[in-house]
Structures are given as structure tokens and as C-alpha cells.
C-alpha positions in Angstrom: 10.7 -24.2 -7.9 11.0 -20.8 -9.6 8.5 -18.1 -8.8 7.9 -14.6 -10.3 6.4 -11.6 -8.6 4.8 -8.8 -10.6 3.8 -5.4 -9.1 4.7 -1.7 -8.6 8.1 -2.5 -7.2 11.4 -0.7 -7.5 9.7 2.7 -7.6 10.9 4.1 -4.2 7.4 3.7 -2.8 8.2 2.0 0.4 4.5 1.1 1.0 4.7 -1.1 -2.1 8.2 -2.3 -1.0 6.6 -3.5 2.3 4.1 -5.5 0.2 7.0 -7.0 -1.8 9.0 -7.9 1.4 5.9 -9.6 2.8 5.2 -11.6 -0.3 8.8 -12.8 -0.5 8.7 -13.9 3.1 5.4 -15.7 2.5 6.7 -17.5 -0.5 9.8 -18.6 1.5 7.5 -19.9 4.2 5.0 -21.6 2.0 7.3 -23.2 -0.6 10.6 -23.4 1.4 12.5 -21.8 -1.4 15.6 -19.6 -1.5 15.3 -16.0 -2.6 17.5 -16.7 -5.6 14.6 -18.8 -7.0 12.4 -15.7 -7.0 12.3 -13.2 -9.9 10.8 -9.8 -9.3 9.7 -7.7 -12.3 10.7 -4.3 -11.1 11.0 -0.6 -12.1 14.5 -0.8 -10.8 15.9 -4.3 -11.2 19.3 -3.5 -9.8 18.0 -2.0 -6.6 15.4 -4.8 -6.1 18.0 -7.6 -6.7 20.4 -6.0 -4.2 17.7 -5.2 -1.6 16.0 -8.6 -1.4 18.7 -11.0 -2.8 16.4 -12.0 -5.6 16.6 -12.2 -9.4 15.0 -9.2 -11.1 13.9 -8.2 -14.6 12.5 -4.9 -16.0 8.8 -4.5 -15.3 8.3 -3.0 -18.8 10.2 -1.9 -21.8 9.4 1.7 -22.9 9.2 1.8 -26.6 7.5 5.0 -27.9 3.8 4.8 -27.5 1.7 2.5 -25.3 1.0 -0.1 -27.9 4.7 -0.5 -28.8 5.6 -0.6 -25.1 3.0 -3.3 -24.5 4.3 -5.4 -27.5 8.0 -5.1 -26.5 7.3 -5.9 -22.9 5.3 -8.9 -23.8 8.0 -10.2 -26.2 10.9 -9.7 -23.8 9.4 -10.9 -20.6 7.5 -13.9 -22.0 11.0 -15.4 -22.3 11.4 -15.0 -18.6 7.9 -16.0 -17.6 7.9 -19.3 -19.6 10.8 -20.5 -17.4 8.9 -20.0 -14.2 6.8 -22.5 -12.3 4.4 -19.9 -10.8 3.6 -16.2 -11.0 2.2 -13.9 -8.3 0.6 -10.7 -9.7 0.2 -8.3 -6.8 -0.3 -6.9 -4.3 -1.0 -3.2 -4.2 -3.7 -1.1 -5.9 -2.8 -2.3 -9.4 -6.3 -3.3 -10.6 -7.1 0.2 -11.9 -6.9 2.4 -15.0 -6.3 5.8 -13.2 -2.8 6.1 -14.8 -3.9 4.3 -18.0 -0.9 1.8 -18.1 -1.8 -0.3 -15.1 -4.5 -2.6 -16.4 -2.7 -3.3 -19.7 0.7 -3.7 -18.1 -0.3 -6.2 -15.4 -2.8 -7.8 -17.7 0.0 -8.6 -20.1 1.7 -10.7 -17.4 -1.5 -12.7 -17.1 -1.4 -13.2 -20.8 2.3 -14.3 -20.7 1.6 -16.8 -17.9 -1.6 -18.2 -19.5 -0.1 -18.5 -23.0 3.0 -20.3 -21.6 0.9 -22.6 -19.3 2.4 -21.1 -16.2 -0.1 -20.9 -13.2 -0.6 -17.5 -11.8 -2.6 -15.8 -9.0 -3.8 -12.2 -8.6 -2.9 -11.7 -5.0 -4.2 -9.3 -2.3 -4.8 -6.4 -4.7 -6.8 -3.3 -4.5 -9.2 -2.5 -7.3 -10.3 0.8 -8.7 -10.8 3.2 -10.1 -11.9 1.3 -13.3 -13.5 3.7 -15.8 -12.4 2.5 -19.3 -13.6 -0.4 -21.3 -10.1 -1.5 -22.0 -9.1 -1.4 -18.4 -12.2 -3.5 -17.4 -11.4 -6.0 -20.2 -7.9 -6.6 -18.9 -9.0 -7.0 -15.3 -11.7 -9.6 -16.4 -9.0 -11.4 -18.4 -6.7 -11.5 -15.4 -9.5 -12.9 -13.2 -10.7 -15.4 -15.7 -7.5 -17.3 -16.2 -5.9 -17.0 -12.8 -5.7 -20.0 -10.5 -7.3 -17.8 -7.9 -7.8 -14.1 -7.4 -7.9 -12.3 -4.0 -8.3 -8.7 -2.9 -7.4 -6.6 0.1 -10.9 -5.1 0.9 -14.6 -5.7 0.4 -15.0 -2.7 -1.8 -12.5 -4.1 -4.3 -14.4 -7.3 -4.2 -17.6 -5.5 -5.0 -16.1 -3.5 -7.8 -14.7 -6.7 -9.5 -18.1 -8.3 -9.3 -19.7 -5.1 -10.8 -17.5 -5.3 -13.9 -18.3 -8.9 -14.6 -15.9 -11.0 -12.6 -18.0 -14.1 -11.9 -15.7 -16.3 -9.8 -15.1 -16.3 -6.1 -13.0 -13.3 -5.0 -11.9 -13.8 -1.3 -10.8 -10.8 0.8 -7.5 -11.4 2.4 -6.3 -7.9 3.4 -3.1 -6.4 2.3 -0.1 -8.8 2.1 1.9 -6.4 4.3 -0.3 -7.5 7.3 1.9 -10.7 7.4 4.9 -8.6 8.7 5.8 -8.8 12.3 7.4 -6.3 14.7 8.1 -6.1 18.4 6.7 -2.8 19.8 8.0 -0.9 22.8 5.6 0.0 25.6 3.0 2.7 25.1 3.5 5.9 27.0 1.2 6.4 30.1 -0.8 8.8 27.9 -0.4 9.3 24.2 2.2 11.9 23.3 4.3 10.6 20.4 2.6 11.0 17.0 3.8 9.9 13.6 2.5 11.6 10.5 2.7 10.8 6.8 1.5 13.0 4.0 1.0 12.5 0.2 1.5 15.1 -2.5 -2.2 15.5 -3.0 -2.9 17.4 -6.2 0.7 18.6 -6.3 1.5 19.3 -10.0 4.9 17.5 -9.9 3.3 14.2 -8.7 -0.5 14.1 -9.2 -2.0 13.0 -12.6 -3.7 16.4 -12.8 -2.2 19.1 -10.6 -4.4 21.7 -8.8 -2.5 24.3 -6.7 -5.6 25.5 -4.8 -6.4 22.0 -3.7 -2.8 21.3 -2.7 -2.7 24.5 -0.7 -5.9 23.8 1.1 -4.6 20.3 2.0 -1.3 21.5 3.5 -3.0 24.4 5.3 -5.5 21.9 6.8 -2.8 19.5 7.9 -0.8 22.4 9.4 -3.6 24.0 11.4 -5.0 20.6 12.6 -1.6 19.5 13.8 -1.1 22.9 15.5 -4.4 22.5 17.4 -3.4 19.0 18.4 -0.1 20.2 19.8 -1.7 23.0 21.7 -4.3 20.8 23.3 -2.3 17.6 23.9 1.3 18.8 24.0 2.3 16.0 21.6 5.5 15.6 19.7 5.1 15.1 16.0 7.4 13.1 13.7 6.9 13.3 9.9 8.3 10.5 7.8 7.9 9.3 4.2 6.8 6.1 2.6 7.3 7.6 -0.9 10.7 9.4 -1.0 11.5 12.2 -1.6 8.0 13.4 -2.6 6.3 12.8 0.7 9.2 14.4 2.6 8.9 17.5 0.5 5.2 17.7 1.4 5.9 17.5 5.1 8.4 20.4 4.8 5.6 22.5 3.2 3.3 21.5 6.1 5.9 22.2 8.7 6.7 25.7 7.2 3.0 26.7 7.8 2.9 25.6 11.4 2.9 27.8 14.4 4.4 25.0 16.6 7.0 23.7 14.2 9.4 23.4 17.1 7.3 20.5 18.3 7.9 18.6 15.0 10.7 16.9 13.3 11.1 15.4 9.8 12.9 12.2 9.1 14.3 13.2 5.7 15.4 9.7 4.6 14.3 6.9 2.2 13.3 4.4 4.8 13.1 0.8 3.8 10.0 -1.2 4.9 11.6 -2.8 8.0 12.7 0.6 9.3 9.3 2.1 8.7 7.8 -0.9 10.5 10.2 -0.5 13.5 9.5 3.3 13.5 5.7 2.9 13.7 6.2 0.8 16.8 7.7 3.7 18.6 4.7 6.0 18.1 1.6 6.1 20.4 -0.6 7.2 17.6 -0.1 7.4 13.8 -2.0 10.0 11.6 -1.5 8.5 8.2 -2.4 9.7 4.7 -0.4 7.0 3.0 -2.2 3.7 3.2 0.8 1.6 4.0 1.8 3.8 6.9 -1.6 2.9 8.4 -1.1 -0.8 7.5 2.4 -1.0 9.0 1.2 0.9 12.1 -1.5 -1.8 12.4 1.2 -4.4 12.3 2.8 -2.6 15.2 -0.5 -2.4 17.1 -0.3 1.4 17.0 -3.7 3.2 17.1 -4.4 5.0 13.8 -6.2 8.0 12.4 -6.5 8.1 8.6 -6.6 11.0 6.2 -8.5 9.6 3.2 -6.9 11.0 0.0 -8.0 7.9 -2.0 -10.9 5.5 -1.7 -8.5 2.8 -0.7 -7.7 4.5 2.6 -11.3 4.8 3.6 -12.0 1.3 2.4 -9.2 -0.1 4.7 -10.5 1.9 7.7 -14.0 0.7 7.1 -12.9 -2.9 6.8 -10.9 -2.5 10.0 -14.0 -1.2 11.8 -12.3 2.2 12.2 -14.6 4.2 9.9 -15.0 6.8 12.6 -11.2 7.5 12.3 -11.3 8.2 8.6 -11.1 11.9 7.7 -11.9 13.1 4.1 -8.9 15.0 2.9 -11.0 17.6 1.1 -12.6 18.6 4.4 -9.5 19.0 6.4 -8.9 22.7 5.8 -12.5 23.6 6.9 -11.7 23.4 10.6 -8.7 22.9 12.9 -10.1 20.5 15.4 -10.4 17.2 13.4 -7.2 15.6 14.7 -7.6 16.9 18.2 -11.2 15.5 18.5 -10.2 12.0 17.4 -7.0 12.0 19.4 -8.9 13.1 22.5 -11.3 10.2 22.1 -8.3 7.8 22.2 -6.7 9.7 25.2 -9.8 9.5 27.3 -9.8 5.7 27.0 -6.2 5.1 26.2 -6.2 1.5 27.5 -9.2 0.8 25.3 -7.5 2.4 22.3 -4.5 0.0 22.8 -6.8 -3.0 23.1 -8.6 -2.0 19.9 -5.3 -1.7 18.0 -4.3 -5.2 19.2 -7.7 -6.7 18.1 -7.4 -5.0 14.7 -3.9 -6.5 14.3 -5.1 -10.0 15.2 -8.0 -9.8 12.7 -5.7 -9.0 9.8 -3.2 -11.7 10.9 -6.0 -14.3 10.4 -6.6 -13.0 6.9 -2.8 -13.4 6.1 -3.1 -17.1 6.9 -5.8 -17.4 4.2 -3.6 -15.6 1.8 -0.8 -18.2 2.3 -3.2 -21.0 1.6 -4.3 -19.3 -1.7 -0.6 -19.1 -2.7 -0.1 -22.8 -2.1 -3.2 -23.7 -4.0 -2.4 -21.3 -6.8 0.9 -22.9 -7.6 -0.8 -26.2 -8.6 -1.0 -26.6 -12.4 -4.5 -27.3 -13.7 
């Protein structure tokens, strides 16, 4: 059996790489196949093939404008797709049109599979934003012809229904919840804190840069972390899931802090397994990147989320942790937001650990449903 995986892979975003690692492991478990029978369509085929011992092909072929790129990608990769037995489109937040290319790009793979009579699933994705007619059309097409479609949160499910997807769309959580890690013991009281940051409105990264918003954000992170250090005497470790962009942000935050001596930055491109192992060493994780929160949940580490995107808040709401979701645009308005939530955990530290364990168990159950959908999806109609 030969299986293809399509998503935002090979882009040095180790949150997405964690998704890819989890899907590969799930496919090995469900179908008992060797990784050499898996082809990943990647932004960096050489890196992806070496990292996961899979076959890999370019995700797209840039060819001038968007229309020509779409046509060339369809022409070249149809040759690969037609020789596959099954295609997995997902996971990640790819059902969107924020960056304009996503919906047509991933929709083209649904077309390749459908037109070559290859069964495919849309698997554990996040949806939104979806604001263009073209983007909505591609997503409806993907849903219509898939063997099944699943999403990672109820809000994505509701959005797909709102744009006209009529079939059942189960919520299975993020595929990365299938990853496992052994965590070390918690400290007697929480003192080790991991932190991730995203280049929010940074002109070198964001679709539309806004220097004032970026400065407010890093100021808010710096003063809230300073207050937390002052009140709880914690040690802060910054790390990146998107490298080097996230590491650069943490340097900017650290430079504004009064208590920078209580912080350190891991200035490395950490692969998913190392991030997973790292999160298991923290007592608490304050995460801006979604997959830092997800991998911390895999490690049963209590979390506080800084919601820079609706997907972060959606995840925390689904996990029953809505009270631990902080709107990023509010962060600079006071310096006690981290300290207040951290103090809640510290006052009932045993309860916080038990809540993290229950959250972990809940998402592991959803992973089992995802594996069943993969198995069912590979059956030809």
C-alpha cells in the first residue's frame, strides 16, 4: 500500500512537523506499512525525506502567477498521486484563505485524487478564516469528494457547516495528540516555566506588518513575565516551534525584561520529539504557538495560552481551559495576567496536575477516533 500526505510540511514550523510525525506513526500503526511506502508533499522534500525516512515530492511548483503555479502543480503532482492508494490531506490549519494560496493549493490535491480515483481524507484540520468565495468553493469541493473529513475543534466544524458543507464532520482533535512522552516528576511547587512566542504583526513575518502592535505585544510579554518572576521566583525558558523567527521574538522580549537573568533562550531548531521531551520538563507552559500547547498537553504539563489566533482560543475552549486563554491584544494593558493565572495553579498545584492529566486523556480518546477514520477512508468507494 502506498500513501500520500499533504500539508504545510518542510517549512521549519515544528508544530506542523509534530503533526506530520504523528500522522506517519498513525499510518504505520493502522496499515502496518514501512515509511518508504509513504510520500509526503513538502516545501522541503530533501529535508522531509531525510528526517522521516519517507519518499517526498515538492508541495507546489512556483510558476509566475497563482494560476500558472496551480496548473503546473496539478500537472506534475497528478503523476505522483495517481500511483498512490490513499491520500491524507492534513492536519494543521490549512482550511483557510488568509494567505490566499492555501485553499486552492490543498484543494488541488483533492482534485488530483478524485480525478485519478484515489480515495482521500481531510484529516484533523483547522478551518478559518474563510472570507473569499474562491476559498469557500475549494473547501466545499474537498469536503464533498473526500471519503471522510474531520477537524480538530468544534469551531472549525461550525465554520464548515456555515459555508455549506453538508456531510458529517467529526471533531478528532489535532493529530499531534497521538504522540506520547514520559514526563519527569513535577516540582513540589511550580517553578519551571516554558514560553513560546510568535512574531505577531512583525513586518518580516506577518501578512500585514504593524510595528505598534508588535511593540505592544513584546512589551506585554516582557512586563507580565517580569511580574511572574517577581511574585513566584520562577525560571523561564524560551524556545521556538518556528525557527528562527520565534527565537528572534523571544530575544526582543528578553531585551525588555528587568529580570532577564531569570530567563534563558534555547536558540535551536528543535525537532518535534525534542520539543515534546522539553515540554515534559516544565511545570507550566505559557504558549503563544498552538503546538507548544498541544505538545505540553501530550506531556501532561499545565498550560496558559496567549491567543494570537482564533485557533488558540478554540483549542483552549475545547479543552475546558477557556479561563486560561489570554487575548494577545490585551496583554500590554496590565502586568499581572500571567501571575494571576499561575497563582491559581500554584494554590491548588495537585489539582492543576490532575486537570492536565484529564485533559491529556480526553484528547487521547479522540486520537483513537482519528485512527478509525484513516482506516475507513482508505477503502475505495
